[in-house]
N, C-alpha and C positions, 0 to 999 in steps of 0.2 A: 499230309498225304500218306497213302500206304505204298512205300517204295517196293520196287521189285528186288529180287536177289541181286547182290553186288555184281555177279557175272552176267546179268541180264537186264534188258530194258523193257521187259514185259511185266505188266500188272494185270492179273486175270480179272475177268468180269465176275461179279457175284451172281448168284442164281437169279435174283429178281432184275438185275441189269439186263438179262437175256430176253425177258419179256419186252422190256422197253426197246431193246435193239430190234426185235421183230416188228414192233409197232412203228418205230422210226422208219424202218425200211418200207413198210406198207404205205405210210403216209407219203414218202418220197416217190414211191413207184406209182402212186395214184394222183400225183401232182397236188398234194395237200401240204407241201412243205415238210420240214423235219419236225421231230418231236422236241420243239424248243419252247420253253415257257418263260414267263417273266415275273419278277417280283418288284414291287413299287414301294418307295418311301416318299411321303409328302413332307415338305418343310415350308416354312414361311419366309425363308431368305436363301440367297444363293449359297451353295456349298463352296468351300475353299478349294478351287480347282488345282492349285499348286500342291496342296496336301493330297488331294485325290489322285493326281497323276503319280505322285511318289508311292502311294499305296498300291496302285495298279501295277507299277513296276516291281515292287517288292513281292506282291502276291504271285506273280509269274515266276520270279526267281525262287520263291519258297516252295511252290507247288508245281512240279513238272507235269502233273496230270492236266493242268489247265491248257497245255498245248499238245497233249498226247493225241494219237489217232487210233481209232478202233481197227483191229485186224483179227484174222482167224489163223490158228495154227494149221499148217499145211497137212499135218497127219491126224491130229485129234479133232480138228474142225472146231475146237473150243475158242470162243472170242477172248481177246485180251486188249489192253491198251499198250501201244508202242510209244515209249517215251522218246523224246528228241535226244539226239546225242549231245547237243549243246543248248544252253539257255538262250532264248531269243533276246535280241537287243532291246526290244520295247516291251512294255507291260500290256495288260488287257486293253483292247480298243476302247476309246472314249469318244462319244459323239455329243455334240452340242446342238440344241434345238430351241426354237422359240415359236410361240403362236404368232400368227401374222400381225396381230395388233400390237405386239411387243416390239419396241425399237431395238435394232441390232446393238445399240450402245449398251443395252442392259446385259447382253451376253455376246460379246464380240466373237466373230468367226462362227456364229451359229447359223443353222439352216432353218428356213421358215417351214411351218406345218400348219394345217388348218385347225385340227382339234386333237384331243388326246387319243381318240380311237385311231385316227389316221397315223398319228405318231407311232403308236405301238405296233401297228401293222407294218409301217415302213421299217422299223427297227428289226422286227422279227423276220421279215422277208429278206432283209439284207444279209450279205455274207458276214460271218464272224471271222474274217481273215484280215491280216494286215502284213504287208510286205511279203506275201507268199507264205506266211505262217498261219496255220489253222488254230483258232482259239475255241475253247469250249464255253466261254462266257464273255460278255462285254458289258460296259456301263454307259448309259446315256443320261445327260442332264437336260432338262427342259424348263424354260421359263414360261409360265402360263399367264394369260391375260387377266385372270382374277387375282394375281399376286402370289399364287402358290408356285412352288418349285417341285419338280418331280425328279427323283433319281431312279432310273429303271435298270435293274440287273436282268439281263437276258442270258439264259443258261440252257445248256444241253441236258435233257433229261437222261441221256445215256450215262452222264457222270454224276449228276446230283438229283436228289429228290427235294420236295418242298422244304423240309426241315434243314437239309443240307444247304439249300440256297439261303435260308435265314442265317445259318452259321457262317457262310461265306460273306454275306452282307455285314454281319457283325464284325468279322475279322477285318474287312476292308475299313470299317469305321474305326476300329482300334489302331490299324496301321496309320490312318490319317492323323491320329493323336500320338504316334510314335510308340505305341504299345505293340511289341512284336513277340508273341509267345512262340515257343518251340513248335515246329511242325510235328504232326503225328508220325510216330516211328514204329508203332506196333505192326506186326506181320498180319497179313490177312488170315482169318481163321481157317484152319485146315479141316476139310470135311472128313467125317469118320468113314473108314473103309468098310463098306458092307457089300454083301453079295447082291447080284442082280435080282435074285428072287426076293430078297428083303426090300430092295428098292421098289419093285413092283407092288409088294405087299403094302408099303407105306402110301401108295397112291389110292388105295381102296376108298378111304373116306371122301376124297375129292371126287372120285368117280361116282359114288353114291349121291353126293351133293349135286353133281352135274345132272344126274338123272332127274332129280327134283326140278331143276331149272328147265330141263327139256320138256317136262310135263306142261308147263305154262308158256314156254318160250320166253325170249328176252326182247320183245319188240322195242324198236327205237323210233323216235320221231323223225330221224334222218333216213331210216330205211336201210336195207342191207347193201345198197349200191353206193360205192364211194363217190363223193362229190368234190371235184376240184374247186378251189375257191378260197376266199379269205376267211380268217378266223375273226370273230367278233366277241365282244364281251360287254357286260354292264355290271358296274359295282354299286351296290346299295349299302350305305353305312347307316346303321341304326343309331339313334340318339342314346345317350347314357341312360335315360329313363326307360326307353324301349328295351335296351339291352338288359337292364336289371329285371324287367318284367319277363323277358324271354328266359333268363337264367332261373328265375323263380319257377316258371312254368315247367322248365326242363327238370329241375330237381323234384318238383311235386309229382311229375309224371313217371320218370324213369330213374330218379336218384341222381346224385352228383357224380358218381364214378364213371358212368358211360354215357355222357351227353350225346355222343354221336348217334346212338340208336334212335333218339328223338329226332335228330336232324335227318337221318335216313328216311324216317317215316314222312317227314314234311316234304322231302324231295320226291318220294313216291307219289304222294297225293298231288303235288304240283304238276307232275308229268301226267298223272291220270286225268286231271281236268283238261289238259290240252288234248289228250286222246279223245276224251268225251266230246269236246268241241268239234273234233273231226268226225264224230259219229262212230267212234270205236270204243269198245269196252273189252280189252284183252283180259284173259283169265289171270294174268300175273305179269310181273316184271323181274328183271335181273339187274341189280345195282352194284357196280364194282366200287369197292371202298378199300383203299390201302390203310393198313394199320402199322404204325411205327414200331420197329423192333429195337430202336435205341432205348436206353434206360431213360426214364422220365427225368427231365432237367439236365440230361447229359450235354456236354459241350462238343461232343463228337460221337462217332467218326464224321468227318466232314464230307468225304466223297462216297460215291456209290448209292444205290437204292436200298436203304435199310427198311424194308416194309414186308409185311405179310399180306396176302390177298384175302379179302373177305367178299363174298358174293351173296348179298341179301336177296330174298325171293318174296317180296310183298305180293300177296295174292288178293283176288277180288274180295274175298270175305274179310280181309284185314283192313280194308280202306274206308269203312263206313264212317268212322270218326277218327280224329287225330289220336285220341286216347287208345282206341283199339289198335291203330296202326303202330303206335309207339310200343305198346305192350307186346305185339307180335314181333317187332324187330328186336326188342330186348331178349325175348325168348329164343329167337333164331341165333342171336349172337352167343348166348349161353350154350346153345346146342353145338354151334360150330367150335367153340373153345373146348367143350367137353369131348368132342369127337376128334379133336386136333385137325380140323379141316384146313386151317391156314398152313400148317406144317405139311399136310398132305398135298396141297396145291404146289408148294415149293418142291416137293418130291417129283411131281409131274413135270414141272418146268426144268428141273435138273436133268431128268431123262431126255428132255427135248433140246437141251443146250447145243448139241452138235448139229442140229438140223439147220438147213438153210432158212433164212428169215422168212421167205415167202411160204415155205412149207409149215413152219412153226405156227404162224398165225392162221394159215389156211386150214389146218386141222381143227383149230378151235372154232373158226367160223362155220366149218362144215357141220358141226354138231348143232348149230343154231340157225340153219338155213341162210347163211351169209351174215347174220348178225353177230355182234360181239358181246354187247350188253345193252340195257335200256339207256343207261347214262353213267357217267362217272361222277363220283362224289368224294369229298374228303373234308374232314374237320381237323385243322392244324393247330388249334388252341391259340395261345398268345403269340403274336408275330414278333420274333426276335426281342424278347422282353428285356435283355440286357442293353439293347441299343437305344438309348434315349437321345443321342445326338449322332449326326453323321457329317463328317467333314466340317465341323464347326457350327452346324445348323441343328436346332431342336427338331426332333422327329414328331410330326403331328399325327401321322397315320401310316400304316403299313399293311399290304395285302398282296395276294398272288393273283396272277392272270394265267391260269393253266391253259395250255393249248391242247386241243383234241381234234380228232378226225371223224369222218363219217364212213362207216358206222362208229359210234351211235349218233354223233352230231350235236349232242348237248351234254352239259355238265353243270352242276351247282356245287360251289365250293365255299366252305365256311371257315372263318378265322376271326380272331379278336385282336384289337390293339387297345391296350388299356381298358377303359370301361365301355368300349364300343364294339359291336358285332359288325363284321363285314361279310357280305354275301356276294360272290362273283358268279354271275350267269355267263357261261361260255357257250357259243354255238358257231356252227359253220354256216357260211353264206348259203342262203336258200332253204335252210332247215326250218326256221321259225319266222312267221310273219310278225310285224309289230303288234298286232292284236293278240297273237298267241303269247308273245313275251309279256305283255301287260297282264294277260290272264294268269300265266304261270306265276309271276311275281306277286300278284294280288292274292292268289291262293296261298302262296308260301308265307307272305307276311301275316295273313289272317291266322294261319295255323300256328305260327311261331308266337303270336301275341294272344292267341285265344279269342280271336274276333271273327266275326262272319262278315267279310267285306262285301261291298256291292261290286260284284264281279262284272267286268266288261264283256260284251258279247261280240 
């Protein structure tokens, strides 16, 4: 963890933590739950629960941020984490579940659930508290009727990003095997002291980029009005042969260095087909994509949101073919990097850090007639590549179940485990019909594999 100064129990938020803080507050205020996401590991045998409980105890003792609470400084209004004055007696909460067809003897003291979708909803909707102690993560183990076992890590996006969740998962697996590496001790990076004039100057590229987004708008399938309700997801795992074909197509189209530009194009076209099915042809879209700022292959930092914000603007003229869309997204990415747009968006967020959460996000939505973006997307690469086993069980697959609100109401998230590509479609209740989900995923699969599927109507 990043510890506070010895005389203080305060750990400041990073700049990008503050956007997530505003988003979390918005979701809670509009009865969409908090900004809580989940990461899942599949195994073919039960994990060693004794080892796992020991690892959860050690993780809390080792990382006080796992039980910290968000606060704001009374004078500066800047957010920070308040560490507890003493370590809690128990580790991260552990829940045990089984599908209804699985005998309780397979997993004693477990609770029944109907299916995986219901299970993850039950976990995410439940409190992450135990004995009055608030936790920022929890772990649940589930026995499925098909013989698989799931280990679900539920985590607060205020404290972790997707890569951080993988790092925490990996550390829990190491603790299960008795491998206890030293906790992070480096101080949080201190921001350079610059004048207010210079701070505003640095926001100029972001403001110019936003003007381009305003020209087309950022229409979402969920619409600008918040929708209370449950979060849903669908995970599609491509075969090894299909994944190899997708990788070859990506490299041929955009090169091997920036595969996410290809994936952004596929996400744009998948959403465009659903809009077309609704009788709409918007002039363009705005796709929000986080870009990791950790060094490639780094084992840390574990906590905070270490991302830069990329906002792609696929326009009507870009979407004729997958090749045209991918080329346009690659060109947009190069232009954003050249003009330092991600750093400029960070400068905007830094200026807004003291604002109340409702005003922070309200300013953004005001620019886009209540919308926030068309959809969320991320490509996280290999899922926890160092974690081949967890609590004594071989890891068969690993993927994320990102939570989102309305607007925008939809998101497509890509990652890999070994030689297989995983795609998670997330949506809010009432945003997509079953037919629209089939349409979106059919278009996406066709574009990834270079095929023209028979699209459902």
